[in-house]
C-alpha positions as CSV (number, residue, x, y, z in Angstrom):
1,M,-22.6,17.5,7.8
2,S,-23.7,16.8,11.2
3,A,-22.2,13.8,13.3
4,A,-25.6,12.7,13.6
5,A,-26.1,12.7,9.9
6,A,-22.5,11.6,8.7
7,T,-23.3,8.1,11.4
8,A,-26.4,8.1,9.7
9,R,-25.3,8.4,5.9
10,A,-22.5,5.4,6.8
11,T,-24.9,3.2,8.2
12,G,-26.8,3.5,5.1
13,A,-23.9,3.3,3.0
14,G,-22.4,0.0,4.7
15,E,-25.8,-1.7,4.2
16,R,-25.9,-0.9,0.6
17,L,-22.4,-1.7,-0.1
18,D,-23.3,-5.2,-0.1
19,E,-24.9,-4.7,-3.4
20,A,-22.3,-1.8,-4.9
21,P,-24.0,-0.2,-7.6
22,H,-23.1,-0.5,-11.2
23,D,-22.4,2.6,-13.9
24,G,-25.7,5.0,-13.8
25,D,-27.3,3.1,-10.7
26,H,-26.3,5.3,-7.8
27,E,-28.8,4.0,-4.4
28,G,-29.8,7.2,-2.2
29,A,-27.7,9.6,-4.6
30,G,-30.7,11.8,-4.7
31,E,-31.9,12.0,-1.2
32,A,-32.4,15.3,0.1
33,P,-29.2,16.1,2.8
34,H,-30.0,16.3,6.6
35,E,-31.1,19.3,8.6
36,G,-28.1,21.2,9.3
37,A,-25.5,19.5,7.5
38,G,-22.4,21.6,6.1
39,Q,-22.1,22.7,10.0
40,E,-20.7,21.1,13.3
41,T,-22.4,21.7,16.8
42,T,-20.8,21.7,20.5
43,A,-23.4,22.0,22.7
44,F,-21.3,23.5,26.8
45,R,-24.6,24.2,28.7
46,D,-26.5,26.5,27.3
47,N,-24.3,27.6,24.7
48,R,-24.4,26.8,21.4
49,Q,-21.1,27.5,18.9
50,R,-20.9,26.3,15.0
51,V,-17.7,26.0,14.3
52,G,-17.1,24.3,10.7
53,Q,-13.1,23.8,11.1
54,G,-10.6,24.4,14.2
55,L,-11.6,24.3,18.3
56,A,-14.5,25.6,20.3
57,L,-12.9,27.4,23.3
58,M,-15.5,28.0,26.1
59,G,-15.5,28.8,29.9
60,G,-12.8,31.2,31.4
61,A,-9.5,31.3,30.1
62,R,-7.6,31.3,33.7
63,D,-6.0,28.3,35.0
64,I,-8.7,26.0,32.7
65,I,-9.9,25.9,29.7
66,N,-12.4,23.8,28.5
67,V,-11.5,22.5,24.9
68,F,-13.7,20.6,22.4
69,A,-12.8,19.9,19.3
70,A,-15.6,20.1,16.9
71,D,-13.8,18.6,14.0
72,P,-11.2,16.7,16.0
73,L,-8.0,15.1,14.6
74,E,-7.9,11.6,13.9
75,E,-5.8,9.2,15.3
76,E,-2.1,9.5,13.8
77,L,-2.1,6.7,11.5
78,S,1.5,5.2,10.2
79,D,2.3,6.3,6.7
80,R,4.2,3.2,6.1
81,V,3.5,2.0,2.5
82,R,4.7,-1.4,1.5
83,K,6.0,-2.1,-1.5
84,P,4.2,-4.5,-3.6
85,R,5.3,-8.3,-5.2
86,L,3.4,-7.4,-8.7
87,R,3.7,-4.4,-10.7
88,E,2.1,-3.2,-14.2
89,G,4.7,-0.6,-15.2
90,L,8.2,-0.6,-14.2
91,Y,10.0,-2.3,-11.8
92,P,12.5,0.1,-9.8
93,A,15.9,-1.1,-10.7
94,D,16.9,-1.8,-6.6
95,E,13.4,-4.1,-6.6
96,V,14.7,-5.9,-9.8
97,R,18.5,-5.8,-7.7
98,S,16.9,-7.1,-4.3
99,R,14.8,-10.4,-6.0
100,L,18.0,-11.6,-7.6
101,H,20.1,-11.6,-4.6
102,G,21.3,-14.9,-4.1
103,F,19.7,-15.9,-7.2
104,V,20.2,-19.8,-8.3
105,P,19.9,-20.4,-12.1
106,P,17.3,-23.4,-12.2
107,P,17.9,-26.9,-14.8
108,S,15.7,-25.2,-17.0
109,H,17.5,-21.7,-17.6
110,D,19.2,-22.7,-20.5
111,R,16.6,-23.7,-22.6
112,C,14.8,-20.6,-21.3
113,V,17.8,-18.2,-23.1
114,R,17.6,-20.6,-26.0
115,A,13.6,-20.0,-26.1
116,L,14.1,-16.1,-25.5
117,A,16.1,-15.3,-28.3
118,S,12.7,-15.6,-30.4
119,R,11.8,-12.6,-28.2
120,I,8.6,-14.3,-26.2
121,L,9.0,-17.3,-23.7
122,V,5.9,-19.1,-22.3
123,L,7.1,-20.5,-19.3
124,R,5.2,-23.0,-17.5
125,A,5.5,-23.8,-14.1
126,A,3.6,-25.3,-10.9
127,P,2.7,-22.7,-8.0
128,G,5.3,-21.6,-5.8
129,T,8.6,-23.2,-7.6
130,G,10.0,-20.1,-8.6
131,A,9.1,-19.0,-12.2
132,G,8.5,-15.4,-11.3
133,T,11.9,-15.0,-10.1
134,S,13.3,-17.2,-13.2
135,A,12.0,-14.6,-15.6
136,F,13.4,-11.7,-13.3
137,A,16.7,-12.6,-14.2
138,L,15.8,-13.6,-17.4
139,L,14.9,-10.6,-18.4
140,A,17.1,-8.5,-16.5
141,E,19.9,-10.6,-18.2
142,K,18.6,-9.6,-21.9
143,A,17.2,-6.2,-21.1
144,G,20.4,-4.8,-19.7
145,G,19.9,-2.5,-16.6
146,G,17.5,-4.8,-15.2
147,R,14.8,-3.0,-16.4
148,V,11.6,-5.2,-16.4
149,T,8.0,-3.7,-16.7
150,G,5.1,-5.9,-15.5
151,L,1.8,-6.0,-17.5
152,D,-1.5,-6.1,-16.1
153,S,-2.6,-10.2,-15.6
154,Q,-5.7,-9.4,-17.5
155,Q,-4.1,-7.9,-20.6
156,D,-5.7,-8.7,-23.9
157,L,-2.0,-9.3,-25.9
158,S,-3.7,-8.9,-29.1
159,A,-4.1,-5.4,-28.5
160,W,-1.2,-4.6,-26.6
161,R,1.8,-3.1,-28.1
162,P,5.3,-2.9,-26.7
163,K,6.4,0.6,-25.9
164,R,9.8,0.7,-25.0
165,T,13.2,-1.4,-25.1
166,G,13.9,-4.2,-22.1
167,G,12.1,-6.5,-20.9
168,Y,8.9,-7.2,-20.0
169,L,7.0,-9.6,-17.4
170,L,3.1,-11.0,-17.7
171,Q,2.4,-12.9,-14.5
172,G,-0.3,-15.9,-13.7
173,P,-3.0,-14.4,-16.3
174,P,-6.3,-16.0,-16.2
175,R,-7.6,-19.2,-18.1
176,S,-9.7,-17.5,-20.1
177,T,-6.6,-14.9,-21.4
178,A,-3.6,-17.7,-21.7
179,E,-6.2,-19.7,-23.9
180,Q,-6.1,-17.0,-26.3
181,L,-2.6,-17.3,-27.2
182,S,-1.9,-19.2,-30.6
183,D,1.0,-19.5,-32.8
184,V,0.0,-16.1,-34.8
185,L,-1.1,-14.0,-32.1
186,L,3.0,-14.9,-30.6
187,T,4.5,-14.7,-33.9
188,G,2.8,-11.0,-34.4
189,L,4.1,-10.3,-31.0
190,A,7.4,-11.5,-31.6
191,E,7.9,-9.1,-34.7
192,L,7.1,-6.0,-32.9
193,L,9.0,-7.1,-30.0
194,R,11.8,-7.6,-32.3
195,D,11.1,-3.7,-33.5
196,A,11.2,-2.6,-30.1
197,G,14.1,-4.2,-28.9
198,A,12.1,-5.7,-26.3
199,H,11.6,-9.2,-24.3
200,L,8.5,-10.7,-23.2
201,V,8.5,-13.5,-20.5
202,I,4.5,-15.3,-19.7
203,T,5.0,-17.4,-16.6
204,L,1.7,-19.8,-17.1
205,A,-0.1,-22.5,-14.4
206,K,1.1,-25.6,-15.4
207,E,-2.3,-27.1,-16.0
208,I,-3.8,-24.3,-18.5
209,R,-3.2,-26.0,-22.1
210,L,-2.5,-23.9,-25.2
211,P,-2.4,-25.2,-28.9
212,A,-0.4,-27.5,-30.2
213,E,1.4,-25.0,-32.2
214,T,2.5,-23.3,-29.7
215,V,5.0,-25.4,-28.5
216,R,8.3,-24.1,-29.6
217,W,7.1,-21.0,-27.4
218,Q,6.8,-23.1,-24.0
219,V,9.1,-24.2,-21.4
220,T,8.6,-26.2,-18.6
221,H,10.2,-24.9,-15.8
222,V,12.1,-27.0,-13.5
223,P,13.1,-25.5,-10.2
224,P,16.7,-25.7,-8.5
225,S,17.4,-28.1,-5.8
226,A,16.1,-26.6,-2.1
227,R,19.8,-27.1,-0.9
228,E,21.3,-25.0,-3.8
229,V,18.7,-22.3,-3.2
230,A,19.0,-22.5,0.7
231,A,23.3,-22.0,-0.3
232,G,23.0,-19.4,-2.6
233,R,20.6,-17.4,0.0
234,L,23.2,-18.1,2.8
235,R,25.9,-17.1,0.5
236,G,24.3,-13.5,-0.3
237,M,24.3,-12.9,2.9
238,A,27.6,-13.3,3.3
239,E,28.3,-10.9,0.4
240,A,25.7,-8.1,1.8
241,G,27.8,-8.6,5.1
242,R,25.5,-9.9,7.2
243,L,26.8,-13.0,8.0
244,D,30.9,-13.3,8.7
245,E,33.1,-16.3,7.5
246,A,32.7,-17.8,10.9
247,Q,29.0,-17.5,10.9
248,L,28.6,-18.8,7.6
249,S,30.7,-21.9,8.1
250,R,28.5,-23.3,10.6
251,A,25.2,-22.5,8.9
252,F,26.3,-24.8,5.9
253,R,27.2,-27.3,8.7
254,Q,23.8,-27.0,9.7
255,L,22.8,-26.9,6.2
256,D,24.1,-30.5,5.7
257,A,23.1,-32.5,8.5
258,P,21.0,-35.4,8.5
259,D,18.2,-33.3,9.8
260,F,18.0,-30.5,7.8
261,A,18.6,-32.4,4.7
262,D,15.2,-34.5,5.3
263,H,13.5,-31.7,6.0
264,L,14.6,-30.3,2.3
265,R,13.6,-33.3,1.2
266,T,10.2,-33.5,2.4
267,H,10.0,-29.8,1.3
268,P,11.4,-29.2,-2.1
269,L,10.2,-25.5,-3.1
270,P,12.3,-22.7,-3.1
271,G,10.4,-21.1,-0.9
272,D,11.0,-23.6,2.2
273,A,14.8,-23.4,1.3
274,V,14.4,-19.2,1.3
275,D,12.8,-19.9,4.9
276,L,15.1,-22.4,6.0
277,A,18.0,-20.3,5.0
278,S,16.6,-17.3,7.1
279,G,16.5,-19.3,9.8
280,L,19.4,-20.5,9.5
281,Y,21.1,-16.9,9.9
282,D,19.0,-16.3,12.8
283,S,20.5,-19.3,14.5
284,A,23.8,-18.3,13.7
285,V,23.9,-14.1,14.9
286,T,21.8,-15.2,18.0
287,G,23.4,-18.7,18.7
288,E,20.5,-20.3,19.1
289,P,20.8,-24.2,18.5
290,A,19.7,-25.7,15.2
291,A,17.2,-27.4,16.4
292,S,15.1,-24.7,17.5
293,V,15.2,-23.6,13.7
294,L,13.1,-26.7,12.4
295,D,10.6,-26.7,15.3
296,G,9.8,-22.8,13.8
297,L,9.4,-24.4,10.6
298,R,7.4,-27.3,11.9
299,A,5.1,-25.1,13.9
300,G,3.9,-23.5,10.7
301,S,3.0,-26.2,9.1
302,P,-1.4,-27.3,8.4
303,A,-0.5,-29.9,10.3
304,A,0.4,-28.1,13.0
305,A,-2.2,-25.5,13.2
306,R,-4.7,-27.6,13.1
307,T,-3.5,-29.6,15.8
308,A,-3.7,-26.2,17.4
309,L,-6.9,-25.0,16.7
310,G,-8.1,-29.1,18.4
311,Q,-6.4,-28.0,21.6
312,A,-7.7,-25.2,22.1
313,R,-11.4,-25.6,20.8
314,H,-12.5,-26.2,24.5
315,S,-11.1,-23.0,25.8
316,A,-12.0,-19.6,25.0
317,D,-9.4,-18.0,26.6
318,D,-6.7,-19.8,24.2
319,L,-8.8,-19.7,21.5
320,S,-9.1,-16.0,21.9
321,L,-5.6,-15.5,22.4
322,L,-4.3,-17.5,19.5
323,A,-6.6,-15.7,16.8
324,A,-5.4,-12.2,18.2
325,V,-2.0,-13.3,17.9
326,A,-2.8,-14.9,14.6
327,L,-4.6,-11.8,13.3
328,L,-2.2,-9.0,14.9
329,P,1.4,-10.3,14.4
330,G,3.8,-8.7,15.9
331,Q,1.4,-6.0,17.8
332,D,2.2,-4.9,21.6
333,R,0.9,-6.6,24.4
334,T,-1.7,-4.5,25.0
335,V,-3.2,-4.8,22.2
336,I,-3.0,-8.7,21.8
337,E,-4.7,-8.5,25.2
338,Q,-7.3,-5.9,24.3
339,F,-8.4,-8.0,21.2
340,A,-8.7,-11.2,23.3
341,A,-10.5,-9.7,26.2
342,L,-13.1,-8.7,23.3
343,L,-12.8,-11.7,21.4
344,R,-13.4,-13.7,24.1
345,P,-17.2,-13.4,25.4
346,L,-18.1,-13.8,21.6
347,L,-16.5,-17.3,21.5
348,S,-17.9,-18.5,24.7
349,A,-21.4,-17.6,23.3
350,R,-20.8,-20.3,20.6
351,A,-20.6,-23.0,23.0
352,T,-24.0,-25.5,22.9
353,G,-23.4,-27.0,26.6
354,P,-21.7,-25.8,29.0
355,G,-18.4,-24.2,28.4
356,E,-15.9,-24.7,31.3
357,P,-15.7,-27.4,33.4
358,G,-17.6,-27.2,36.7
359,V,-17.0,-24.4,39.2
360,A,-14.7,-24.9,42.0
361,A,-15.4,-23.7,45.8
362,A,-15.7,-20.1,45.8
363,A,-12.5,-20.4,48.6
364,E,-10.4,-22.1,45.6
365,R,-11.3,-19.8,43.1
366,D,-8.1,-18.4,41.0
367,V,-9.5,-15.4,41.1
368,L,-6.0,-13.7,39.5
369,G,-5.6,-15.9,36.6
370,P,-2.7,-17.5,34.5
371,A,0.5,-14.8,34.0
372,F,0.0,-13.4,30.5
373,E,3.5,-15.0,29.3
374,D,2.4,-18.3,30.9
375,R,-1.2,-18.0,28.5
376,L,1.6,-17.1,25.5
377,E,3.7,-20.3,26.5
378,A,0.0,-22.0,26.3
379,V,-0.7,-21.4,22.3
380,G,3.1,-21.5,21.1
381,A,3.7,-17.8,21.1
382,R,6.1,-15.8,23.1
383,L,7.2,-11.8,23.5
384,L,9.8,-10.6,21.7
385,P,12.3,-7.7,23.3
386,A,11.0,-4.2,24.0
387,Y,11.6,-1.0,22.2
388,G,11.3,2.6,21.8
389,A,8.4,3.7,19.0
390,T,7.1,7.7,18.3
391,T,4.1,9.0,17.2
392,G,4.0,12.3,16.1
393,R,3.3,13.8,19.8
394,Y,5.6,11.3,21.7
395,R,7.5,8.3,22.7
396,Y,6.3,4.7,24.0
397,R,7.8,1.0,24.8
398,V,6.3,-1.9,22.8
399,R,6.8,-5.0,23.7
400,P,5.7,-7.1,20.5
401,V,4.1,-10.8,20.5
402,V,5.0,-13.6,18.0
403,F,4.5,-16.7,17.1
404,S,7.9,-18.9,17.9
405,G,7.3,-20.3,14.4
406,R,7.1,-19.1,10.9
407,H,4.3,-18.9,9.3
408,R,2.6,-20.4,11.8
409,A,0.3,-16.7,12.1
410,E,-0.8,-16.9,8.5
411,T,-1.6,-21.2,8.5
412,L,-3.6,-20.4,12.1
413,L,-5.6,-17.9,10.6
414,R,-6.7,-19.0,7.5
415,Q,-7.7,-22.4,9.1
416,L,-9.6,-20.6,12.0
417,W,-11.2,-17.9,9.7
418,L,-12.1,-20.2,6.3
419,D,-12.7,-23.6,8.0
420,Y,-15.0,-22.6,11.0
421,E,-18.5,-21.4,10.9
422,G,-19.2,-17.7,12.0
423,V,-15.4,-17.2,13.1
424,P,-14.5,-14.5,10.7
425,D,-17.7,-12.5,12.1
426,L,-16.8,-12.8,15.2
427,L,-13.1,-11.7,14.4
428,W,-14.3,-8.4,12.6
429,Q,-16.9,-8.2,15.6
430,A,-13.8,-8.0,18.0
431,L,-11.7,-5.6,15.4
432,D,-15.0,-3.0,15.8
433,G,-14.9,-2.7,19.3
434,L,-10.8,-2.2,19.7
435,P,-9.7,1.3,20.5
436,Y,-7.0,2.0,18.1
437,Q,-3.8,1.5,18.6
438,P,-0.4,2.8,16.3
439,G,-0.2,-0.2,13.6
440,V,-3.3,-2.4,14.2
441,E,-4.5,-1.5,10.6
442,L,-1.5,-2.3,9.1
443,A,-1.4,-5.7,10.9
444,A,-4.5,-6.4,10.5
445,G,-5.2,-5.9,7.1
446,E,-2.3,-7.6,5.7
447,S,-3.5,-10.4,7.4
448,V,-7.3,-10.0,6.2
449,G,-5.5,-9.6,2.7
450,R,-3.9,-12.9,2.5
451,V,-6.4,-14.7,4.2
452,L,-9.0,-13.8,2.0
453,A,-6.8,-14.3,-0.7
454,H,-8.2,-17.9,-0.5
455,A,-11.5,-17.4,-0.2
456,T,-14.0,-18.6,-2.5
457,G,-17.2,-17.1,-4.0
458,P,-18.4,-14.2,-5.7
459,R,-19.2,-12.0,-2.3
460,A,-15.8,-13.2,-0.3
461,L,-14.8,-9.4,-0.7
462,R,-18.1,-8.1,0.2
463,Q,-17.0,-9.1,4.0
464,L,-14.7,-5.9,3.9
465,A,-17.7,-3.5,3.5
466,P,-18.3,-2.3,6.7
467,F,-15.0,-1.0,7.2
468,A,-14.6,0.6,3.8
469,A,-17.8,2.5,4.8
470,S,-16.8,3.7,8.5
471,E,-16.3,7.3,9.6
472,K,-12.2,6.6,11.5
473,R,-10.0,6.1,9.1
474,W,-7.7,3.3,10.6
475,R,-10.6,1.3,9.8
476,R,-10.6,2.1,5.5
477,R,-6.9,2.2,5.9
478,L,-7.2,-1.4,7.2
479,V,-9.3,-2.3,3.9
480,A,-6.9,-0.3,2.1
481,V,-4.1,-2.4,3.2
482,A,-6.2,-6.0,2.8
483,L,-6.7,-4.9,-0.6
484,G,-3.4,-3.9,-1.8
485,E,-2.1,-7.1,-0.4
486,L,-5.1,-9.3,-2.3
487,V,-4.4,-7.8,-5.8
488,Q,-0.7,-9.2,-5.6
489,H,-2.8,-12.4,-6.2
490,P,-3.1,-12.5,-9.8
491,P,-6.0,-15.4,-9.2
492,V,-8.2,-12.1,-7.3
493,A,-6.8,-8.9,-9.1
494,G,-9.7,-8.6,-11.2
495,A,-12.1,-8.8,-8.6
496,V,-10.6,-6.3,-6.8
497,R,-9.9,-3.9,-9.6
498,E,-14.0,-4.2,-10.2
499,L,-15.0,-3.9,-6.5
500,L,-13.1,-0.7,-6.5
501,R,-14.3,0.7,-9.6
502,Q,-18.0,-0.1,-8.2
503,W,-16.9,1.6,-4.9
504,S,-15.1,4.5,-6.9
505,R,-18.6,5.6,-7.8
506,Y,-20.1,4.8,-4.4
507,P,-22.1,8.1,-2.8
508,S,-21.3,7.5,0.6
509,G,-18.2,9.8,1.2
510,P,-16.0,7.3,3.8
511,V,-16.3,4.4,0.8
512,R,-14.5,7.1,-1.8
513,C,-12.1,7.8,1.2
514,T,-11.8,4.3,1.3
515,V,-10.8,3.7,-2.4
516,A,-8.0,6.8,-2.4
517,E,-6.7,5.0,0.7
518,T,-6.1,2.2,-1.2
519,C,-4.4,3.8,-4.1
520,A,-2.3,5.4,-1.2
521,G,-0.7,2.2,-0.7
522,S,0.9,-0.8,-2.4
523,Y,-2.2,-0.9,-5.0
524,G,-1.2,2.7,-5.9
525,L,2.2,1.9,-6.8
526,A,1.5,-1.7,-8.5
527,R,-1.1,-0.1,-10.8
528,P,-0.5,3.8,-11.0
529,E,-2.4,4.3,-14.1
530,A,-5.7,2.8,-12.7
531,A,-4.7,4.4,-9.2
532,L,-5.4,7.6,-11.1
533,R,-8.1,6.8,-13.0
534,L,-10.0,6.3,-9.7
535,L,-8.7,8.9,-8.3
536,D,-10.5,10.8,-10.9
537,T,-13.6,9.0,-10.4
538,V,-13.9,9.5,-6.6
539,L,-13.0,13.2,-7.2
540,E,-16.0,13.0,-9.8
541,G,-18.4,12.3,-7.1
542,A,-17.2,14.9,-4.6
543,E,-18.8,18.1,-4.0
544,P,-16.9,21.3,-5.0
545,E,-15.9,21.9,-1.2
546,L,-13.7,18.4,-0.6
547,E,-14.5,16.7,2.6
548,R,-11.5,17.3,4.7
549,G,-11.2,13.5,5.0
550,L,-11.1,13.1,1.0
551,R,-9.0,15.6,0.9
552,A,-6.6,13.9,2.7
553,A,-6.9,10.9,1.5
554,V,-6.5,11.9,-1.9
555,S,-3.6,14.1,-0.9
556,F,-1.8,11.2,0.4
557,A,-2.5,8.9,-2.6
558,L,-1.0,11.4,-4.9
559,S,2.0,11.5,-2.5
560,T,2.6,7.7,-2.7
561,L,3.0,7.9,-5.9
562,L,5.1,10.3,-6.3
563,S,7.6,9.2,-3.7
564,E,8.9,6.9,-6.6
565,E,10.5,9.0,-9.3
566,A,8.9,7.0,-12.5
567,H,5.4,7.8,-11.2
568,H,6.0,12.1,-11.3
569,P,5.0,13.1,-14.4
570,A,1.6,10.9,-14.6
571,V,0.4,12.8,-11.5
572,L,1.7,16.1,-12.9
573,E,-0.1,15.9,-16.3
574,R,-3.8,14.2,-13.8
575,V,-3.2,17.4,-11.9
576,A,-3.1,19.5,-14.9
577,D,-6.2,17.9,-16.0
578,W,-8.1,18.6,-12.7
579,L,-7.3,21.7,-12.9
580,A,-8.4,22.6,-16.2
581,A,-11.8,21.0,-15.3
582,G,-13.4,24.2,-14.5
583,P,-14.3,26.7,-11.6
584,G,-16.8,25.0,-9.0
585,T,-15.4,21.4,-9.6
586,S,-14.3,18.9,-7.0
587,R,-11.1,18.1,-9.5
588,Q,-9.9,21.7,-9.6
589,A,-10.5,22.1,-6.4
590,M,-8.3,19.4,-5.7
591,A,-5.6,20.5,-7.9
592,G,-5.9,23.5,-6.2
593,H,-5.1,22.3,-3.1
594,V,-2.2,20.3,-4.6
595,L,-0.6,23.3,-6.0
596,G,-0.8,25.9,-3.5
597,A,0.6,23.4,-1.0
598,M,3.1,22.9,-3.4
599,S,4.2,26.6,-4.0
600,T,4.2,28.2,-0.6
601,A,5.9,24.6,1.6
602,T,5.4,21.3,0.1
603,F,2.9,18.6,-0.7
604,P,1.2,17.5,1.1
605,P,1.5,20.3,3.8
606,P,3.5,19.6,7.0
607,G,1.8,18.2,9.9
608,R,-0.8,15.9,6.8
609,P,-0.2,12.4,6.0
610,G,2.4,11.6,3.1
611,A,4.7,8.9,1.3
612,S,6.5,11.8,0.1
613,R,7.1,15.8,0.2
614,T,7.3,17.4,-3.1
615,T,7.7,21.4,-3.7
616,L,7.4,23.6,-6.4
617,A,11.9,24.0,-6.9
618,Q,12.0,20.1,-7.3
619,V,9.3,19.9,-10.0
620,L,11.0,22.7,-11.6
621,V,14.0,21.1,-11.8
622,A,13.2,17.0,-12.5
623,H,10.4,17.7,-14.8
624,P,10.5,21.5,-16.6
625,R,8.1,20.2,-19.6
626,Q,5.2,19.3,-16.9
627,A,6.0,22.0,-14.9
628,L,5.5,24.8,-17.3
629,E,2.4,23.1,-18.0
630,L,0.9,23.2,-14.8
631,V,2.3,26.7,-14.0
632,V,0.6,27.9,-16.9
633,L,-2.8,26.6,-15.7
634,A,-2.3,27.8,-12.7
635,L,-1.6,31.1,-13.8
636,D,-4.5,31.4,-15.7
637,T,-7.1,30.0,-13.1
638,A,-8.9,32.4,-11.0
639,A,-8.9,30.1,-7.9
640,T,-4.7,29.6,-8.1
641,H,-3.2,32.4,-9.6
642,E,-2.6,34.2,-6.5
643,A,-1.3,31.2,-4.7
644,M,1.0,30.3,-7.8
645,A,2.2,33.7,-8.0
646,E,3.6,34.0,-4.4
647,G,5.0,30.2,-5.1
648,L,7.3,31.8,-8.0
649,R,8.4,34.7,-5.7
650,L,9.8,32.9,-2.8
651,L,11.0,30.7,-5.1
652,E,12.7,33.8,-7.1
653,D,13.7,35.6,-3.5
654,D,15.9,31.8,-2.7
655,R,17.6,31.7,-5.8
656,A,18.9,35.3,-5.2
657,G,19.3,34.8,-1.9
658,S,21.8,31.6,-2.4
659,G,23.7,33.7,-5.0
660,P,24.7,32.3,-8.6
661,G,24.2,29.0,-9.4
662,P,27.2,27.1,-10.8
663,G,25.6,25.4,-13.8
664,P,22.9,24.1,-15.6
665,G,21.6,21.8,-12.8
666,H,21.5,24.4,-10.3
667,P,17.7,25.2,-9.3
668,G,18.8,29.3,-10.3
669,A,19.8,28.2,-13.6
670,S,16.5,26.3,-14.0
671,F,14.5,28.8,-12.6
672,D,16.1,31.3,-15.6
673,Q,15.3,29.1,-18.3
674,F,11.6,28.2,-16.4
675,L,11.2,32.4,-16.7
676,W,12.1,32.7,-20.0
677,A,10.0,29.9,-21.0
678,L,7.1,31.3,-19.3
679,S,7.7,34.4,-21.1
680,R,6.8,33.2,-24.1
681,S,3.3,31.8,-23.6
682,A,2.4,35.5,-21.9
683,R,1.4,36.3,-25.4
684,D,-1.5,33.8,-25.4
685,H,-2.6,33.4,-21.6
686,R,-3.6,36.8,-19.5
687,G,-2.9,35.3,-16.1
688,V,0.6,34.9,-17.4
689,A,1.1,37.9,-18.7
690,R,-0.9,39.4,-15.4
691,Y,1.9,37.8,-13.2
692,L,5.1,38.9,-15.3
693,L,3.6,42.7,-15.8
694,R,3.5,42.4,-11.3
695,R,6.9,40.8,-11.3
696,H,8.4,43.4,-13.0
697,R,6.8,46.3,-11.2
698,R,7.6,44.7,-8.0
699,H,11.4,44.3,-9.1
700,H,11.0,47.7,-10.5
701,S,10.1,49.2,-7.1
702,T,12.5,47.2,-5.4
703,Q,15.2,49.1,-7.1
704,G,14.1,52.5,-6.8
705,H,13.9,51.5,-2.8
706,A,17.2,50.5,-2.9
707,T,18.6,53.4,-5.0
708,P,16.7,56.7,-3.4
709,G,19.6,59.3,-4.8
710,R,19.4,58.4,-8.4
711,A,15.4,57.9,-8.1
712,S,15.7,61.6,-7.0
713,S,17.8,63.0,-9.2
């Protein structure tokens, strides 16, 4: 589509996203396309070129070439994907081990073990008391090997059935779901779990009341003391080799000091103890005074945030810098300065009276202004040491800016965003005007997601809509990161899922790209089945000739899912479904892109965004059943036959060049087995028979050229 049409379409989508359509209600879906849609026009004086893809070269090709990118590459965004804390599906074993590193059994642990002997435990706990970690420890102990599977917080347990052995974890179900639990339901579930050799732990908010007859399934979680948690975390660091004996002894002396003991008495939650242990670790390693640890913890308290905002409320300069560091923690000083400069005039315009004190005489004006480091010190922030960072094209230096206190950025931004009218709109305006810098979408997305997890009202998430409809990928990725953070909070997870369901059916291409980008992050890893359903819906509303941004976003989502072995079968089966969708559909076009890239090189192709790179050879070795289904479908499909045949030829040539394999696990042996299975399906699949016939002719021709004397005789 033309640039004007794309802008107009995005603008319209952004306006209508506040009222996202429900199923069958696609507002504007029947509008006629803009004139010239599907063609990009670049003008150079009196010349006009139409370029759908690539570069338009104009001028004399001597010393200087004027290059105009008709379809310019977007900024090189980070491919980093944050691992989710909560999952629907199997938790990787290394994540379970990491969660339990330095685990301290709570006083209620033995009662939980006895209750779980009946296969079900309802663990009641106050927020922040470590019930989730305790549940992981119980299931890892019972299941063996740390096989823990997360359930959807909205899961209807009356319709749920355990599918495998191991442990199942349902965290934070809403009140409506929890109140349906009855003794009859739990007894029936316990029988099903016993037959499957599985256990189930349900963590429940303490204030939710269950029927009296379910008391035998319930245990109230009692957290361990904060001192024990901090000590356990420090011992775990020593066991991992992060602290030597002298550093560990110093950390324990500080932990037992009166000031630290007083801090833990007033901050008894396990999370507070973990923060303290992290501070003691930093002090032991860097040699910083122990007092700075407590100063950093106090600086992140809500009271300290209120004090900081009160001190900065009359200075647009201080307040803009404070907001910049809170929204973009850890970003380079240049990014912080740019954002603060954009936000400063917006904050100044809020002043109801004279914004600044009287202006001094011209000769006394401070034209230069305070130094950046002095400004940072005034708001409790500091510069970290510089380091080198690299994009795909160049290397550059980064000087991160952070607050001196732990959690200070999150606490400050939450109060600034939620407690002061109109401030979120100003922050979005400043973000909208910020030139892209690597990592901005990740830092801002995580910050926004953590803030919105505490927002209230039915339309709290709608403020993400304008960025979701943007033509700029970094803005869409910011929304995706925010939604991935939001879905880690069970109270708002249902709202996030409903929002994505509506957006996946929206007629605007950028909005569907945002949904795919969300599936390409922690949301996709946390909810792989839901992510694949969303991608299926996103492609349903797309043109058969996929827009470049949408294809890249769906590819990135699939590569993210393929970065974890447990998701491979589901992804491959979904690609097979897309391939069977029929010619002329966007789903088959996407499947053709996946298989074509996988066959001839890697998926995603080199140079394109991807959290992992998958080849046809890897699929044949690791998932022979799904690979056979995919290859048969690809050979039977006219649009993908040639690419798959070429991929098999390259694979066979590589095998022939590598010599005989050492055994059944070798790719060569796997290919021989695969080829035998493929030949058995030739009778019912013309595409397979065509490939095998061409392969036979190629081998015969190659042998003939290799032995000319025998051929002539």
